[in-house]
C-alpha angles and dihedrals in degrees: 000000000000089000090061098039097050095065090045092053091048091048091049091052092049092048091048091051092048091049091051092049092046091050090049092050092048090051091050090047090055090053089080087068095045116110137169092030131137120241115209114196113202128024103217123124093291094045095045092048090048092051090051093051094045092051091047087056091052096253121152109237137191119189127207111202128160098198112086089191096053106139092220094063092085091057090049090056090049089053091050091244117155113231120202113200114226145065119304093221090066119098094214093052092049090049091052087057088056091241094175090064097041123107095210142016118196117192109200105150118141092259128076091203093053091048091051092046089050095055092043090055090044089054091052090051099042106025093101100031121133125247127021118002119258115244115221123192122191126192110223125175098186113083091202090057090047090052092048095049095043089054092051123098087242088071102040104035108111095176096078130066094255130097121188129198128178125210138178117201092193090058091054091045089054090053090051092052092049091054089069096068130043096241095130092050092052093050092047089052090054095250123140116251128205119197133175120206115199115198122021110212125118092304096045092049090047089055093047092049092050091051092048096047094045090049090050089050090050090053092049091049092049090049090051090049091052091047092050092046091051091050091052093039094242117158104194098082122079134177096236104173111235111209121217111202111195125185119188119197118191137143090239099033096127091059093047100043101078095053092044092053091047096048096045099037091119091061101047101089108117091011132115108203120184132173124210119192112213141128110245088215092062113112092229095054111148092002129145093288090067098073089156086078101034099043121077128019121345120278111258095206144352117219114198108200107172118143088226122078096207093049090047091052091049091050092050092051092049091050092046090051093050101039106026129230099293095085117070113245112198115193124197111224127179093232138357092261139085110015091009091064090056087066095047094085105152123210096331093068132229105262105211089013094055111132094023117116123191122211114201090198096182087061099048102030086080094228098193094048091047096051095041097038098045116169094000090056092051093045091047090053090050093051091049093048090053092048091047093051093046096049094044090050088052090058100257120142135211088244091062096034114032092195091069095095132100118278096261089056096051122106115244093254092059092044091053090050090058091046090051090051089051093049092047092050090068092052092045093052090048089058090065095041098263132125138194112250119198107236111169093144104033132098116269111264115164116209116236115216121221116240090254093051091045093054094044095047091046090053098048092044090052089049090051092048092046093052092047093050094048091049088054092054101262120146138189122271134154093242124047116243116174095190093054092038095239123149129174092216095061093110135106116275093252090055096052120108119248088252092054091049090050089052090054092048090051089052091054091045088060092052097093091055093047091051092045089058087060089049096256131123131199118235139162112275092234095053119105 
């Protein structure tokens, strides 16, 4: 019997293989008729999550991935996603994905250089195509590369059929982690802040950079406030120097420190930055020999930034053992699963994990919105963060105002409102001869509006806000009532009180700082 079955089994296997190959070839043949699709280059964690979210939204997706053993390929097949084997920075591979007919190309390989090469080749292929422009998004982790590319004609040329956006998931993840502790509020109040960053890969450096830039922006805003107070002879504003004390712990910190100090030299005024070289797995981690941590004021927060969930959990436990549960410990996790769920304990507490908070940043960084929204998404986040900080400082609560939550907790209507504000800010600035200039790697210089520009921008922003509120059903009333949609400022500009107009001017005056937190600067349109 075996003599007869063996050839049948072999024939069945051969037929199955041929059917699979034939199906694959048919699918690739049909790609030449595909249009309006999204091409995702790279199937790592970012790329695979993006593919999932795009398919859930009903998008047609083609993936380019060179690794035939990539573990995410099976999920792509389950999602009916066509995968083209090859490198995305290859013209032939891009052509096989029918790039000229695609609506988007997203380069999210693990290499900045490959991502740049991919979009450059895509520009050469699609720069003169007919119809709607193709939108290309490249993931870049290096701010210097972002600055270089955003200053290139490839980024700013609006005469071709090619639109380029740059994103950095680690930067957004850093913002999410910083939302969990009131560091910004302490710095704004002029209080010293002490932070310890554990693990210094892409994510750890993104967190450090965000802390340094935000601190530099705080200093610039305080300097402007002092200057304005001096000009108007006010006496209630002082230039108290807030000190940011940063401690970086990493196994290779001594090798990384020189380049970090060189790259971020423009942001180190008012900052104490120290590097400690130690393996988090060492039994003496954080012991008496590390006076750099134990001496001085208490640490305000520990940020654990390893790209390894098990190592991050170990680090958090070591820190918890050494420093107790009174200091917040924020741990970067890839997703809110596995180790992260151990720290999501609810009202009963976590025992040994008490005081440890896990951030599944791939879950709350809103990957699809980030890659598809680009600059407007980042600017919208910045506007909401400014609104959140302002309202909380004024004594409002999330119970009274449901929009007073971090970005990932907002409903889509409120998110879109912030995006609309961001998009309108560009048009408003253009009306007074100003433009937004991407500045992820430049020193912080906050633009100062003239009195005429300040009045004009305050008026047109009030007009925009008034129209949006009325369209949403809000009406005027002397006392604000959110439930009944009543607001005392729902009047024409000419009918506002002087105090209300001053409030609008103050809002516009804060605009350069808000934009700087999204890595943009304001400049005159005619400036080089």
